[in-house]
C-alpha positions, 0 to 999 in steps of 0.5 A: 499500499505505502509502495503505491501511495509513492508511486501515485505522489512520483506521478503527479510530481512528474505531470505536474512539476517537470512541466513547469521545469521547461516553461508551461505553465496551469494556463498552457495545461489546461489550454490542453483541454479547450480546443483551438484557439480556446478564450481565456474564459473556457480556459478558467473554467477547464482548469477549475473543473480539472482541480488545476487551480489548487495546491499540487498536495490537494489534487493528489488528496482529494486523488485518493480519497476518490480512489477509496471513497468514489467522488460526484463529478460534475460536467458542465449541467451533467452531474455522475457518480462515481464509484470506488475504486475511483481513477476518475475523467479522462480529461478528454474524453470524459469517460470513466479510466477505471471501466475503460482499464477493467476491459482492457485486461484479459486483451492483457493477460492474454498476450502477457499468459501467452507469451510467458509459457512460451518464453519459460518452455522454450528459454529454459528447455534452450537453456538445459539442453545448451549447458549441458551441451556445453560447446557443441554446435547446438549451444552456439547456434542457440546462444546466438541466437538467445544474443540477438533476442535479447539484443532487437528491440519489440518494435523492429521484431514485432514489423519484421514478423508481421512484414512476413506473415501477414504482409508480404512473403508468408502470407499465413496471418490475414487482419491480424487483430484481437477477438474474446475468446469467449467468443471463438476459441479457436480466432483468440489463438489463431490472430494471439500465436504472432503477438505472441512469438513475438514478445515471448523471443526477448524474454525466452531469450534472456532466460536461456543464458540466465538457465545456463548460466545456472546450470553450468554453475550448478551441475559443477556442484559437489552434491550432482557428483554425489548424487551420479555416485551414488546411482542416480538416474542422469534426468534424475540428476540433471531435474531435481537435482542441477535444473530446481536450484537453477531455477531459483533466480529465474523464478525472481525475473519471471515473477518481475519479467509478468508483473510487469507485462500485467501491467501492459507491454505497450510496444508488443499492442501498440505493433499489433494494433492490441486494445490492451493495457499497453495500448492504452498507455500509448495513447494517455500518454501520447494526450498527456491525460492525466486521470489515463496515466494514473491508472495505467500506473496504480495496475501495474505496480499492483501487478509488479507487487502482487508478482513479487509477493508470489515469488517470495512463496513461490520460493519457500516451494523450490528452494528449501533452504528457505523453508529453514531460513 
């Protein structure tokens, strides 16, 4: 809870104080939400309506209060009540932020979960095989591909994959778009395969390198030689003793990566035009829409904190040393 408060406070300061350092005023900030050639009366009305005429600490207090208790909003002659948790209304569209975000959660969940399955299976399996076959052609090729995957940005691989598989060369996919899983499971999966593979390519490459390094270190430990000396099957030695110990850093980074993705995969959703939280965040930033930005930041921070809690719990299941401690 304290971390979420700090995150919202920092976002508030960035939104209001950083532009002021560049010469912006509350009048110029309010003018962005009026239209072309606004009158001074219109700017003053918007500034009062959006609370820009209040001190920063008071604006932050009102935001936290409406988040917990809800608040009455009035735009023009109409008034409406925003139920808690109330993230406010968009400065641009005057639509409630919370319903907008919740309607986009299934899209981001679909992308994050599918990509996570791909990169965990592909990255961990590749890393284990590369460690066991160190110095072979497979090891060199897979680590070379992993290096390329870590180096290439998502917007490049995403546009390249769309060019190859949707627009030009292979032309396997036609008019990629998001289909709700409740509407058609097969169509949902088919339209998500390319975003899954594109997003997972970056993470799978990183996880393969981490798994390989962990396995190389673990397989040289004394207890691994002891397990082999006892006559245990090689599969048991690798999976139960080697991989289990090597997964500890993987669990940590997976919790952080997955939590951030649940907060929105901005580049992937923008490239593939997926109406998820990431695309919503991009639109909010380009429109300079504070309620939308705060909503996305809070949701992303919540998922990161929640996934870190799950990581701590998982530690106790994977590593017996944590339970003894």
